[in-house]
C-alpha positions as CSV (number, residue, x, y, z in Angstrom):
1,M,0.0,0.0,0.0
2,V,1.0,3.6,-0.5
3,V,3.0,5.7,1.9
4,R,0.8,8.8,2.3
5,P,1.0,10.4,5.8
6,L,-2.1,11.9,7.4
7,F,-2.2,15.6,6.8
8,Q,-3.7,18.6,8.6
9,F,-6.8,19.8,6.7
10,P,-6.3,23.5,7.7
11,L,-2.9,23.3,5.9
12,L,-4.5,22.3,2.6
13,C,-4.4,25.8,1.1
14,S,-0.8,26.3,2.4
15,A,0.2,23.1,0.7
16,L,-1.4,24.4,-2.5
17,L,0.5,27.7,-2.3
18,L,3.7,25.8,-2.0
19,S,2.8,23.6,-4.9
20,L,2.2,26.7,-6.9
21,G,5.6,28.0,-6.4
22,F,5.3,30.7,-3.7
23,S,8.1,30.9,-1.2
24,G,8.2,31.9,2.5
25,A,10.4,34.4,4.3
26,A,14.2,34.2,4.2
27,L,16.0,32.1,6.7
28,A,18.6,33.4,9.1
29,A,22.3,32.9,8.6
30,Q,23.3,29.2,8.3
31,P,24.1,27.5,11.7
32,D,27.7,26.4,12.4
33,F,27.9,22.6,12.3
34,A,30.9,22.0,14.6
35,K,29.8,24.6,17.2
36,Q,26.0,24.3,17.2
37,V,24.7,21.2,15.4
38,E,27.2,18.4,16.1
39,P,27.0,18.9,19.9
40,L,23.3,18.4,19.8
41,L,23.6,15.2,17.7
42,I,26.2,13.9,20.2
43,H,23.9,14.6,23.1
44,Y,20.7,13.3,21.8
45,C,21.6,10.7,19.1
46,Y,25.1,9.1,19.7
47,D,24.0,6.7,22.4
48,C,22.2,4.7,19.8
49,H,23.7,5.9,16.5
50,G,27.3,6.9,17.3
51,D,30.5,6.0,19.2
52,G,30.3,2.6,17.6
53,A,26.6,2.1,18.1
54,D,24.5,1.7,14.9
55,K,21.0,0.8,16.1
56,G,18.7,0.4,13.1
57,D,21.9,0.3,10.8
58,F,22.3,4.0,11.2
59,D,25.6,5.5,12.2
60,F,26.2,9.3,12.4
61,E,29.9,8.9,12.3
62,A,29.6,7.8,8.7
63,I,28.0,11.0,7.6
64,V,29.3,13.8,9.8
65,D,32.5,14.3,7.9
66,P,32.1,17.5,5.8
67,K,33.8,15.7,2.9
68,K,30.9,13.2,2.8
69,W,28.0,15.6,3.1
70,Q,27.3,15.9,-0.6
71,Y,27.2,12.1,-1.0
72,S,24.9,11.5,2.0
73,Q,21.7,13.4,1.3
74,S,19.5,10.4,1.7
75,H,20.9,9.7,5.2
76,W,20.5,13.3,6.3
77,K,17.0,13.2,4.9
78,V,16.1,10.4,7.3
79,V,17.4,12.6,10.1
80,W,15.4,15.6,8.9
81,E,12.2,13.5,8.5
82,N,12.5,11.9,11.9
83,L,13.1,15.2,13.7
84,R,10.2,17.0,11.9
85,G,7.9,14.1,12.7
86,S,9.1,13.8,16.3
87,I,9.8,10.2,15.7
88,M,13.4,10.4,16.9
89,P,14.6,10.5,19.6
90,P,12.2,7.9,20.9
91,S,9.4,9.2,23.2
92,D,11.0,7.6,26.3
93,E,14.3,9.4,25.7
94,E,15.3,13.0,26.4
95,Q,13.8,15.3,23.8
96,P,15.5,18.3,22.1
97,T,13.7,21.7,22.5
98,P,11.8,23.2,19.6
99,E,14.6,25.7,19.1
100,E,17.2,22.9,19.0
101,K,15.1,20.9,16.5
102,A,14.7,24.0,14.3
103,L,18.5,24.6,14.4
104,I,19.3,21.1,13.2
105,T,16.6,21.0,10.5
106,E,17.6,24.5,9.3
107,W,21.2,23.4,8.9
108,I,20.2,20.3,7.0
109,E,18.0,22.3,4.7
110,K,20.7,24.8,3.9
111,Q,23.9,22.8,4.0
112,I,22.7,19.4,2.8
113,F,19.6,20.2,0.7
114,R,21.1,23.5,-0.5
115,L,17.8,25.4,-0.1
116,D,18.0,29.1,-0.6
117,A,14.9,31.1,0.5
118,Q,16.1,34.1,-1.5
119,K,16.2,32.0,-4.7
120,P,14.0,29.0,-4.1
121,D,14.3,26.1,-6.5
122,P,10.8,24.6,-7.2
123,G,12.3,21.6,-8.9
124,R,11.7,20.1,-12.2
125,V,8.2,20.3,-13.7
126,T,7.5,17.3,-15.9
127,L,5.0,17.7,-18.8
128,R,1.9,16.2,-17.3
129,R,-0.6,14.2,-19.4
130,L,-4.3,14.2,-18.4
131,N,-5.2,10.9,-16.8
132,R,-8.4,9.1,-17.7
133,R,-10.4,10.8,-14.9
134,E,-9.2,14.3,-15.8
135,Y,-9.9,13.7,-19.5
136,H,-13.4,12.5,-18.7
137,Y,-14.2,15.6,-16.6
138,A,-12.5,18.0,-19.0
139,V,-14.7,16.8,-21.9
140,K,-17.8,16.9,-19.6
141,D,-17.1,20.5,-18.5
142,L,-16.4,21.6,-22.1
143,F,-19.3,20.0,-23.9
144,E,-21.6,18.4,-21.3
145,I,-20.7,15.1,-22.9
146,E,-20.1,11.9,-20.8
147,Y,-17.2,10.3,-22.6
148,K,-16.3,7.0,-20.9
149,A,-12.5,7.4,-20.9
150,D,-12.1,4.4,-18.6
151,E,-13.7,2.2,-21.2
152,N,-11.9,3.6,-24.2
153,F,-8.4,4.3,-22.9
154,P,-5.9,1.8,-21.3
155,P,-5.4,2.1,-17.6
156,D,-3.1,4.9,-16.4
157,D,0.2,4.0,-14.8
158,T,0.5,5.0,-11.1
159,G,3.3,6.3,-9.1
160,F,3.4,6.1,-5.3
161,G,-0.2,4.8,-5.6
162,F,-1.6,7.8,-7.4
163,D,-2.6,8.3,-11.1
164,T,-1.6,12.0,-11.1
165,I,2.2,11.5,-11.0
166,S,3.5,13.1,-14.2
167,D,6.6,11.0,-14.5
168,V,4.6,7.8,-15.1
169,L,1.8,9.3,-17.3
170,T,3.5,8.5,-20.6
171,L,2.0,8.6,-24.1
172,S,2.2,5.5,-26.2
173,P,1.4,5.3,-30.0
174,L,-1.7,3.2,-29.1
175,L,-3.0,5.8,-26.7
176,M,-2.4,8.6,-29.2
177,Q,-4.5,6.6,-31.7
178,K,-7.3,6.3,-29.2
179,Y,-7.1,10.1,-28.4
180,L,-7.6,10.8,-32.1
181,A,-10.6,8.4,-32.3
182,A,-12.0,9.9,-29.1
183,A,-11.6,13.5,-30.5
184,E,-13.6,12.6,-33.6
185,T,-16.3,10.9,-31.5
186,I,-16.6,13.8,-29.1
187,A,-16.7,16.4,-31.9
188,S,-19.5,14.5,-33.6
189,K,-21.5,14.6,-30.4
190,A,-20.7,18.2,-29.6
191,V,-21.8,19.4,-33.1
192,P,-24.5,17.0,-34.4
193,N,-24.8,16.4,-38.1
194,E,-27.9,18.7,-38.4
195,Q,-28.6,22.1,-39.8
196,A,-29.9,25.1,-37.9
197,R,-33.7,24.9,-37.4
198,I,-36.7,26.9,-36.4
199,P,-36.5,27.6,-32.6
200,R,-38.3,25.1,-30.4
201,V,-39.4,25.2,-26.7
202,Y,-40.2,21.9,-25.0
203,L,-42.5,22.1,-22.0
204,K,-43.1,19.3,-19.5
205,P,-46.5,18.7,-18.0
206,E,-45.3,20.0,-14.6
207,H,-44.7,23.4,-16.3
208,F,-48.5,23.9,-16.3
209,T,-50.8,24.7,-13.4
210,R,-54.3,23.3,-13.0
211,V,-56.5,26.4,-12.6
212,D,-59.8,24.7,-11.7
213,D,-58.2,22.4,-9.0
214,P,-55.3,23.9,-7.0
215,N,-54.8,20.5,-5.2
216,H,-53.8,19.0,-8.5
217,K,-50.0,19.0,-8.4
218,S,-48.9,16.9,-11.3
219,G,-49.5,19.5,-14.1
220,L,-50.8,18.8,-17.5
221,T,-51.1,15.0,-17.2
222,W,-54.8,14.4,-17.0
223,L,-57.0,15.6,-19.9
224,S,-60.4,14.5,-18.7
225,F,-63.2,13.8,-21.3
226,K,-65.7,13.5,-18.4
227,H,-65.1,16.7,-16.4
228,P,-63.9,20.1,-17.6
229,T,-60.3,20.9,-16.8
230,T,-58.2,24.0,-17.4
231,Y,-54.3,24.2,-17.4
232,Q,-52.4,27.5,-17.6
233,R,-48.8,28.8,-18.1
234,K,-47.2,32.2,-18.7
235,Q,-44.9,31.8,-21.7
236,W,-42.3,34.4,-23.0
237,I,-42.1,34.8,-26.8
238,E,-38.8,36.2,-28.0
239,H,-39.7,36.9,-31.7
240,S,-43.0,38.1,-33.2
241,G,-44.5,35.8,-35.8
242,R,-46.6,32.7,-36.5
243,Y,-46.1,29.8,-34.1
244,R,-47.1,26.1,-34.0
245,V,-48.3,24.7,-30.6
246,R,-48.5,21.0,-30.3
247,V,-49.4,18.7,-27.4
248,E,-48.3,15.0,-27.6
249,F,-50.6,12.7,-25.7
250,K,-52.2,9.3,-25.6
251,V,-55.7,8.1,-24.7
252,E,-56.1,5.8,-21.7
253,G,-59.0,4.7,-19.4
254,S,-60.9,2.0,-21.4
255,P,-59.2,-1.1,-22.8
256,E,-62.1,-1.4,-25.3
257,A,-63.7,1.0,-27.7
258,T,-66.2,3.4,-26.1
259,E,-68.5,6.2,-27.3
260,N,-67.0,8.7,-24.9
261,T,-65.4,11.7,-26.5
262,G,-64.0,15.1,-25.4
263,D,-62.6,18.3,-26.8
264,I,-59.1,19.7,-26.2
265,I,-59.0,23.5,-26.6
266,L,-56.1,25.9,-27.0
267,R,-56.6,29.4,-25.8
268,V,-54.2,32.4,-25.7
269,G,-55.4,35.0,-23.3
270,D,-59.1,35.5,-24.0
271,R,-58.8,34.1,-27.6
272,E,-59.7,30.6,-28.4
273,I,-57.3,29.5,-31.1
274,G,-58.8,26.1,-31.9
275,R,-60.2,22.8,-30.6
276,S,-60.2,19.2,-31.7
277,T,-62.4,16.2,-30.6
278,Y,-60.9,12.9,-29.5
279,G,-62.2,9.6,-28.3
280,W,-61.1,6.1,-27.7
281,D,-57.7,5.6,-29.6
282,N,-55.0,2.9,-29.2
283,R,-52.2,4.9,-30.8
284,E,-49.2,5.5,-28.6
285,K,-48.7,9.1,-29.8
286,I,-51.5,11.5,-30.7
287,Y,-50.9,15.2,-31.6
288,F,-53.1,18.1,-30.9
289,T,-51.7,20.9,-33.1
290,K,-52.7,24.5,-33.7
291,E,-51.1,27.6,-35.2
292,V,-51.3,31.1,-33.8
293,D,-49.8,34.6,-34.4
294,L,-47.9,35.9,-31.4
295,Q,-46.2,39.1,-30.6
296,R,-43.0,39.4,-28.6
297,G,-43.7,39.4,-24.9
298,D,-45.5,37.3,-22.2
299,H,-48.6,35.3,-23.2
300,E,-51.1,33.3,-21.1
301,L,-51.4,29.8,-22.6
302,F,-54.4,27.7,-21.6
303,F,-55.3,24.1,-22.4
304,L,-58.9,23.2,-21.6
305,T,-60.9,20.0,-22.0
306,E,-64.7,19.7,-22.4
307,K,-66.9,16.6,-22.3
308,G,-68.2,15.5,-25.7
309,R,-70.4,12.3,-25.9
310,D,-71.0,10.3,-22.8
311,A,-69.9,6.8,-22.4
312,E,-72.8,4.4,-23.0
313,Q,-74.0,2.1,-20.2
314,G,-71.4,-0.6,-19.5
315,Q,-68.7,1.4,-21.1
316,D,-65.7,3.1,-19.5
317,W,-64.7,6.7,-19.7
318,V,-61.5,7.8,-21.4
319,Y,-59.0,10.6,-20.8
320,G,-55.8,12.0,-22.3
321,V,-52.3,11.7,-20.7
322,A,-50.0,14.4,-22.0
323,D,-46.3,13.8,-22.6
324,H,-45.1,17.3,-23.5
325,V,-46.0,20.5,-25.2
326,L,-43.9,21.8,-28.1
327,I,-43.9,25.5,-29.2
328,E,-42.2,26.1,-32.5
329,G,-41.7,29.4,-34.4
330,P,-41.5,31.8,-36.0
331,L,-42.4,29.5,-38.8
332,N,-41.3,31.8,-41.6
333,G,-37.6,30.7,-41.0
334,E,-36.3,34.2,-40.5
335,V,-35.0,33.1,-37.0
336,L,-33.0,29.9,-36.7
337,E,-31.2,28.1,-33.9
338,Y,-29.2,25.0,-33.2
339,S,-30.3,22.2,-31.0
340,R,-29.8,22.5,-27.3
341,E,-26.8,20.2,-27.5
342,S,-25.1,22.5,-30.1
343,Q,-26.0,25.8,-28.3
344,R,-23.1,25.2,-25.9
345,I,-20.8,25.5,-29.0
346,F,-22.8,28.2,-30.7
347,P,-24.3,30.4,-27.9
348,D,-24.6,33.4,-30.2
349,G,-27.1,31.8,-32.5
350,V,-26.8,31.0,-36.2
351,P,-24.4,32.7,-38.7
352,Q,-25.6,34.4,-41.9
353,P,-25.4,32.1,-45.0
354,T,-22.3,33.8,-46.5
355,V,-18.7,32.4,-46.4
356,E,-17.4,35.5,-44.6
357,S,-20.1,35.5,-42.0
358,R,-19.7,31.8,-41.3
359,R,-15.9,32.1,-41.1
360,E,-16.1,35.0,-38.6
361,F,-18.8,33.1,-36.6
362,A,-16.7,29.9,-36.5
363,S,-13.5,31.8,-35.5
364,K,-15.2,33.2,-32.4
365,A,-16.7,29.8,-31.5
366,I,-13.4,28.0,-32.0
367,A,-11.4,30.6,-30.1
368,R,-13.8,30.3,-27.2
369,I,-13.6,26.5,-27.1
370,A,-9.8,26.5,-27.5
371,R,-9.4,29.0,-24.6
372,R,-11.2,26.7,-22.2
373,A,-9.5,23.5,-23.6
374,F,-6.0,24.9,-23.6
375,R,-6.5,26.8,-20.3
376,R,-5.1,30.0,-21.6
377,P,-5.7,32.5,-24.5
378,V,-5.0,31.2,-28.0
379,D,-2.3,33.0,-29.9
380,E,-2.7,34.0,-33.5
381,G,-0.6,31.2,-34.9
382,I,-2.6,28.4,-33.2
383,Q,-5.9,30.2,-34.2
384,N,-4.8,30.2,-37.8
385,K,-4.1,26.5,-37.7
386,L,-7.5,25.8,-36.2
387,M,-9.2,27.9,-38.8
388,A,-7.3,26.0,-41.5
389,L,-9.0,22.9,-40.2
390,Y,-12.3,24.6,-40.3
391,R,-11.9,25.6,-43.9
392,A,-10.9,22.0,-44.8
393,G,-14.3,20.8,-43.6
394,A,-16.5,23.8,-44.5
395,E,-15.2,25.4,-47.6
396,V,-14.8,22.4,-49.9
397,E,-17.2,20.7,-52.1
398,G,-19.7,18.7,-50.0
399,G,-18.6,20.4,-46.8
400,S,-20.7,22.3,-44.3
401,F,-20.3,24.9,-41.6
402,E,-20.9,22.3,-38.9
403,E,-18.4,19.9,-40.4
404,G,-15.7,22.6,-40.4
405,V,-16.3,23.3,-36.7
406,R,-16.1,19.5,-36.0
407,F,-12.7,19.4,-37.8
408,A,-11.5,22.3,-35.6
409,I,-12.8,20.6,-32.4
410,T,-11.1,17.4,-33.3
411,G,-7.8,19.3,-33.7
412,I,-8.3,21.0,-30.3
413,L,-8.9,17.7,-28.5
414,S,-5.9,16.1,-30.3
415,S,-3.5,18.9,-29.5
416,P,-0.8,18.6,-26.9
417,R,-2.1,21.8,-25.4
418,F,-5.2,19.9,-24.4
419,L,-3.8,16.5,-23.6
420,F,-0.9,17.8,-21.5
421,R,-0.6,20.4,-18.8
422,S,2.4,22.4,-19.9
423,E,4.0,25.1,-17.7
424,A,6.2,26.9,-20.2
425,Q,9.7,28.0,-19.1
426,P,10.6,31.3,-20.9
427,R,14.3,30.3,-20.8
428,P,14.4,26.5,-20.8
429,D,18.1,26.3,-21.6
430,D,19.0,28.0,-18.3
431,P,18.4,25.4,-15.5
432,A,19.4,28.0,-12.8
433,E,16.6,30.4,-13.9
434,V,13.5,30.2,-11.7
435,I,10.4,31.9,-13.1
436,K,7.3,32.6,-11.1
437,L,4.3,30.5,-12.2
438,D,2.1,32.4,-14.6
439,Q,-1.5,33.1,-13.7
440,F,-3.0,30.6,-16.3
441,A,-0.8,27.7,-15.1
442,F,-1.8,28.8,-11.6
443,A,-5.5,28.5,-12.5
444,S,-4.9,25.1,-14.1
445,R,-3.1,23.7,-11.0
446,L,-6.0,25.0,-8.8
447,S,-8.8,23.5,-10.9
448,F,-7.1,20.2,-11.7
449,F,-6.3,19.9,-8.0
450,L,-9.8,20.5,-6.6
451,W,-12.0,19.7,-9.7
452,S,-9.9,17.2,-11.7
453,S,-10.8,19.3,-14.7
454,I,-10.1,22.5,-16.6
455,P,-10.5,26.0,-15.1
456,D,-14.0,27.6,-15.4
457,E,-14.5,31.1,-16.9
458,E,-14.1,32.9,-13.5
459,L,-10.7,31.4,-12.9
460,L,-9.6,32.2,-16.5
461,D,-10.9,35.8,-16.2
462,L,-9.1,36.4,-13.0
463,A,-5.9,34.9,-14.5
464,A,-6.2,37.2,-17.5
465,K,-6.5,40.2,-15.2
466,G,-3.6,39.0,-13.0
467,E,-5.8,38.9,-10.0
468,L,-6.0,35.2,-9.2
469,E,-3.2,35.2,-6.7
470,K,-4.8,38.0,-4.7
471,D,-8.2,36.2,-4.7
472,L,-6.8,32.7,-4.0
473,S,-8.5,32.2,-0.6
474,N,-11.9,33.1,-2.0
475,Q,-11.4,30.9,-5.1
476,V,-10.3,27.9,-3.0
477,S,-13.5,28.2,-0.9
478,R,-15.6,28.6,-4.0
479,L,-14.1,25.5,-5.6
480,L,-14.5,23.4,-2.5
481,K,-18.2,24.4,-2.1
482,D,-18.9,23.4,-5.7
483,D,-20.2,19.8,-6.2
484,R,-17.3,19.2,-8.6
485,S,-15.0,19.1,-5.5
486,M,-16.3,15.6,-4.9
487,R,-14.2,14.6,-7.9
488,F,-11.1,15.4,-5.9
489,V,-12.5,13.7,-2.8
490,R,-13.3,10.5,-4.7
491,G,-10.0,10.4,-6.6
492,F,-7.8,11.2,-3.6
493,V,-9.6,9.2,-0.9
494,G,-10.2,6.3,-3.3
495,Q,-6.4,6.0,-3.9
496,W,-5.1,7.1,-0.6
497,L,-7.4,4.9,1.5
498,G,-8.3,2.3,-1.1
499,T,-12.1,3.1,-1.0
500,S,-12.4,2.9,-4.7
501,D,-11.7,-0.8,-4.6
502,V,-14.4,-1.6,-1.9
503,P,-17.4,-2.2,-4.2
504,G,-15.6,-4.8,-6.3
505,M,-13.4,-6.6,-3.7
506,T,-13.7,-10.3,-3.4
507,I,-15.1,-11.2,0.1
508,D,-16.5,-14.4,1.3
509,A,-19.6,-12.8,2.8
510,R,-21.1,-16.2,4.0
511,R,-18.1,-16.9,6.2
512,F,-17.8,-13.3,7.5
513,L,-21.5,-13.0,8.4
514,G,-21.8,-16.6,9.6
515,K,-24.6,-17.4,7.2
516,E,-25.4,-20.9,5.9
517,S,-26.5,-19.6,2.5
518,S,-24.2,-17.7,0.2
519,R,-27.2,-16.1,-1.5
520,D,-28.5,-14.7,1.8
521,A,-25.0,-13.4,2.7
522,D,-24.5,-11.8,-0.7
523,R,-28.0,-10.2,-0.4
524,I,-26.9,-8.6,2.9
525,F,-23.3,-7.7,1.8
526,S,-24.5,-6.3,-1.5
527,Y,-22.9,-4.0,-4.0
528,D,-25.1,-1.2,-2.7
529,L,-23.9,-1.8,0.9
530,R,-20.3,-1.8,-0.2
531,T,-20.8,1.4,-2.2
532,S,-22.4,3.0,1.0
533,M,-19.2,2.0,2.9
534,K,-17.1,3.7,0.3
535,N,-19.3,6.8,0.4
536,E,-19.1,6.9,4.3
537,T,-15.4,7.5,4.2
538,E,-15.5,10.0,1.3
539,Y,-18.3,12.0,2.9
540,L,-16.4,12.2,6.2
541,F,-13.3,13.4,4.5
542,R,-15.2,16.0,2.6
543,H,-16.9,17.2,5.8
544,L,-13.5,17.6,7.5
545,L,-12.2,19.4,4.5
546,S,-15.1,21.8,4.0
547,E,-15.5,22.5,7.7
548,N,-11.7,22.9,8.2
549,R,-11.7,20.3,11.0
550,P,-8.4,18.9,12.4
551,A,-7.0,15.9,10.6
552,T,-7.1,13.9,13.9
553,E,-10.8,13.9,13.6
554,L,-10.5,11.4,10.8
555,L,-9.6,8.9,13.5
556,T,-11.5,10.2,16.5
557,A,-14.9,11.5,15.1
558,D,-17.9,10.4,17.2
559,Y,-20.1,10.7,14.1
560,S,-20.2,9.5,10.6
561,F,-22.2,9.6,7.4
562,L,-24.7,6.8,7.0
563,N,-27.8,5.7,5.0
564,D,-30.4,3.2,5.8
565,L,-28.4,0.3,4.4
566,L,-25.3,1.0,6.3
567,A,-27.0,1.9,9.6
568,K,-28.9,-1.4,9.5
569,F,-25.6,-3.3,8.8
570,Y,-23.9,-1.4,11.8
571,Q,-26.9,-2.3,13.9
572,L,-27.7,1.3,14.7
573,D,-31.0,3.1,15.1
574,E,-33.1,3.0,12.0
575,I,-32.3,5.7,9.5
576,K,-34.5,6.5,6.5
577,G,-33.3,7.1,3.0
578,R,-30.5,6.0,0.8
579,H,-28.8,9.4,0.8
580,M,-25.8,9.8,3.1
581,Q,-26.6,11.8,6.3
582,K,-24.6,12.9,9.3
583,V,-25.3,10.7,12.3
584,S,-23.8,11.1,15.8
585,F,-23.0,7.9,17.7
586,P,-24.2,7.3,21.2
587,K,-21.8,7.6,24.1
588,G,-19.9,4.3,24.5
589,S,-20.5,3.2,20.9
590,P,-17.6,1.2,19.4
591,R,-18.2,3.1,16.2
592,G,-16.3,6.3,15.4
593,G,-13.4,7.3,13.1
594,L,-11.9,5.8,10.0
595,L,-10.7,2.7,11.7
596,T,-14.3,1.5,12.3
597,H,-15.5,2.3,8.8
598,G,-16.6,-0.7,6.8
599,S,-14.4,0.5,3.9
600,F,-11.3,0.3,6.1
601,L,-12.2,-3.1,7.5
602,V,-12.9,-4.5,4.0
603,T,-9.8,-3.0,2.4
604,T,-7.5,-4.4,5.1
605,S,-9.0,-7.9,5.2
606,N,-8.3,-11.1,3.3
607,P,-11.1,-12.6,1.2
608,T,-11.9,-15.2,4.0
609,R,-10.7,-13.6,7.2
610,T,-9.7,-10.4,8.9
611,S,-6.0,-9.5,9.0
612,P,-4.5,-7.5,11.9
613,V,-1.2,-7.5,10.1
614,K,-2.6,-5.9,7.0
615,R,-4.4,-3.3,9.1
616,G,-1.3,-2.4,11.1
617,L,0.7,-2.1,7.9
618,F,-2.0,0.1,6.4
619,I,-1.9,2.4,9.3
620,L,1.9,2.6,9.3
621,D,2.1,3.3,5.5
622,N,-1.0,5.4,4.8
623,L,-1.8,7.3,8.0
624,L,1.5,7.6,9.9
625,G,3.9,7.7,7.0
626,T,6.3,5.4,8.9
627,P,6.4,2.2,6.8
628,A,7.6,-1.0,8.6
629,P,11.3,-1.7,8.0
630,P,12.2,-4.6,5.7
631,A,12.8,-8.0,7.3
632,P,16.5,-8.8,8.0
633,P,18.2,-10.4,5.1
634,N,18.8,-13.8,6.8
635,V,15.1,-14.3,7.8
636,P,13.3,-16.6,5.3
637,E,9.7,-16.1,4.0
638,L,7.0,-17.6,6.3
639,E,6.0,-20.0,3.6
640,E,9.5,-21.4,3.5
641,V,9.6,-22.0,7.3
642,L,6.2,-23.7,7.1
643,H,7.4,-26.0,4.3
644,E,10.7,-26.8,6.2
645,H,8.8,-27.8,9.4
646,K,5.9,-29.5,7.8
647,N,7.1,-33.0,8.5
648,K,8.9,-32.4,11.8
649,Q,7.8,-33.6,15.2
650,P,5.6,-31.3,17.3
651,S,8.4,-30.9,19.9
652,M,10.5,-29.1,17.3
653,L,7.8,-26.5,16.5
654,P,7.5,-24.2,19.6
655,A,10.0,-21.7,18.2
656,R,7.9,-21.2,15.1
657,R,4.8,-20.8,17.1
658,R,6.4,-18.2,19.3
């Protein structure tokens, strides 16, 4: 499992600032090793790690020689980590004062690590490819399209247990081919193969109010042919002209033909526009359609029903059930629009039918998309290349405006500027030159950190004005409050604490639950229950993050987030609903904190039994950041010992048992 120490939630923004390249105040003059540092090491450390003692195979005398300092960074790093983490000296030994600790760590940072607060070195920034999760969310935020990257791309490599480590996010020829195919698919969905059309407004039944019966809450669903009904809605009309109003419905009530009929009537204000008579009908879709001249402004639309012929004796009554109302117009074609799906690409409407007008219109749309996708303004050279792609699809025989835009979007999604997060170095040939992170790269780090996706317009606008750094605190709060921050929670917690594996892990539920029937056990320990266990840990983490709670509460919280399934499994008081809700545990409850979560217990168990060893190792590695040392080289694997002693007499086995 991964070494990821437990961190302090209030320090999250500070960690982000450091990751963005901002340095702290300058340190004082470097301490003197012989006069200040070495005496402290002799006093606190040499009893176990000097003067011939090398407990834990660590001997200070091998690294204190100034001639060896440059070759012993890894050893001094161990000292630095143990001091900062208060791991050494051991808790039962005399402890250095905070000032003495600061003195030693400061000397290590300056002399061994060569850190200079006046000229900080942020290190090497590797070109970072979007992983599958980031690609999925970037496409979703750009086009509102759910592209299943996890099904279409090979799994991402991981480093230190995470899929965001740039050094392992390589780009193979196979993956590049899949990126090209994905770009074409997404472009086709973003700009459907359809021409601009007469504007349409779809209204659901719940958009209408029953005037004659205020207790009726379900809207335009029941068109009675027995009793009069009236439904009303105020509708805004943007353009004056002639409109088509259509209700799609079907007739229900009687399974057999009946004489009962009724009228459906359209009225606008006080004007009756038209009516039609309907009776028993077994068609799945029936259309009541009328045309009316409307001026720009608000209009009161009414749909009414009136009884026609009565049902004869022994016959059932019928009624209409509306599916939706469509308002279409102006019908003269002077005003056109794209479908709702395409309006995200063309929010300004439809271009005029000339080459110049369409080219200008496409240029604006493509520049807007490229700015979001590339996470920064598009320079003239790149814009010209994208427009060349547009012309290749639009201004050729058999081409179309929409095809040209699809070509350009395909180019955008295939570009390294989209697929990689590049932080350009103005003088890349000077390794000693340190340049402050530019505002657009700053916005990308922030959004990919907390949203796993591209910056939104607010972040990009602040970056363009150079004001993002000043507004960092507000922006971090805004991003964390947004529902998209759950992407960070699921991605980070899922990999740090292994919760993403819980729903699919192999567990012998029958043995764990003590059931005779595997079917009964699997019904209890279901996929939904495992998903609830995963959600419990994620919701607790998000709560601590959003409320700025101390990190220790991850282990000590006397509350959790449960739903009815999980509460029943934990044998707690009944909770209603499948949604996760905060629940406080009663005093003395064994529940509380991560270590009692179902996700933790499942993750650290074997398929057929619990494993205290795995749980201890998990805590050392993932929570404390102090992985267990490797076994001594002369100790064989347990399986070898078991095989060696398999045929020996019981009297020879006590040592193994101990």
